Every structure is written in structure tokens, then in C-alpha cells.
N, C-alpha and C positions, 0 to 999 in steps of 0.2 A: 417288637416285641408284642404288644398287642395281636399282632396280626399273628405272629408265630402261634400265640395262647388259642387263638382263633382255630386258625387250623386241626390243633390236639384236639380244642374241643369237639367241633364238624369230624372229626378226621379224613378229613380233604388231605392227600397228599402223603400226609403221614398217620401212623395209627392211631386210632383215636384211644384221647389217655384225658380224663379229665382231672388227673393229677398233675400234669406235663401242662397239661392249662392252666391251671390253679398255679401254679409256680411261674408261668411267664407274665400271666396277668399281673403276679404280685410283683414283680418284679415293676414291670410299667407301673404300675401303679404306686412305689414308692419312689420312681423315679419324677412322678407328678403328672402322670396320663391319665389327663380324665377318663376315656374312654377306658382304660385299662381298670379304673377305681369302678366303674360300673359293673365289669364283666364279672371282675374278682367280687361284688356287693352281688350279684344274680348265682354266681358260684356257691356265695355263704348263704344266702335266702331258698335255694336248691338241695345245697346235702351232696353236691358233687366237686368230688374232690379233695374235700373238707367236710368235718360235723356239720350237720346246718346248723347255724347261729346267728338269728335275727340280730340279736344286739349288731355284731360284725359287719353283716349284710347292711344295716341300716347306717352303719357307720363311714361306709367305704361309699353308698351312695349321697351319701353328705358331702363327703370329701371331692367328690367328682361333680357333683350340683355347685357346689363352692367354684370349681374350674372352673364353670361352663358348660357342660356338659347334658344337653337337653335329656337323653334321657335318664341320666341319674337326679334331672329337676325333677321328671315325669315320676319316677320312683315306680320301675315296670312290676314288683311284686307289692302292689298297694296290702296287701295283708302283712307283709311282715311287721309295720309297726305295730300293727293290733297283735298279731304273737309274742311280740316281745312284750310288752305290755298286759299282755295274759299270762305271762308264765311266771312274773313277778308281782302281780295285782300291780303294777302300777306302770307307769308311762317309761320306757327306755328307750333314747336315742329322739332322733329329732321325727320331727311328726309330716311327711313328705308329702305333697299333695300327689293323687292321683290322674 
């Protein structure tokens, strides 16, 4: 499922569609796939296929990290925790190392 999401995201062999990529990443993430979780978090961080939502992005990165995904542990969007904090005036979600 994650691979199919990637193909949609990049437009490789399929018409590029962020919405379809998100749908496939979400299916993978909800089934416990850590890479699907990280990719879904990235889509939320960028606002691609979904409205930008830093809190959701951090939540999906954290779930991926808890499953052992190195990219989720690294947090590919290091400004997301800061954006989530500044949106409310307080820290929301986990602080992931950059």
C-alpha cells in the first residue's frame, strides 16, 4: 500500500495525485506500516492531499518512530513541532530530534 501511495505521490506509472497518495498512505499507516505513517506525516506537514496539520504530522511521525522507522525518528520536517507549538502558544505533540 505504501508503494502504491508513493507511485501516486510521484506520478510514476500513474497520474500524480496527492489525494490518492494520502489515501494509500493512510491505509498502510492504519494497518501498522511505519513507512506509511512517516509518509502520511510528511503529507500533513506539507499540506499535500490534506490541509496542512502540524499536530497530525507530529502524531504520525511519532507513531512511525515508535514502530522503529528511522525517518520517523529523525523527523523529516524539523520545523513541524515548532509550528505546532507556535500555533497555540504551547507545545503540542512530541518533540522529535532533527
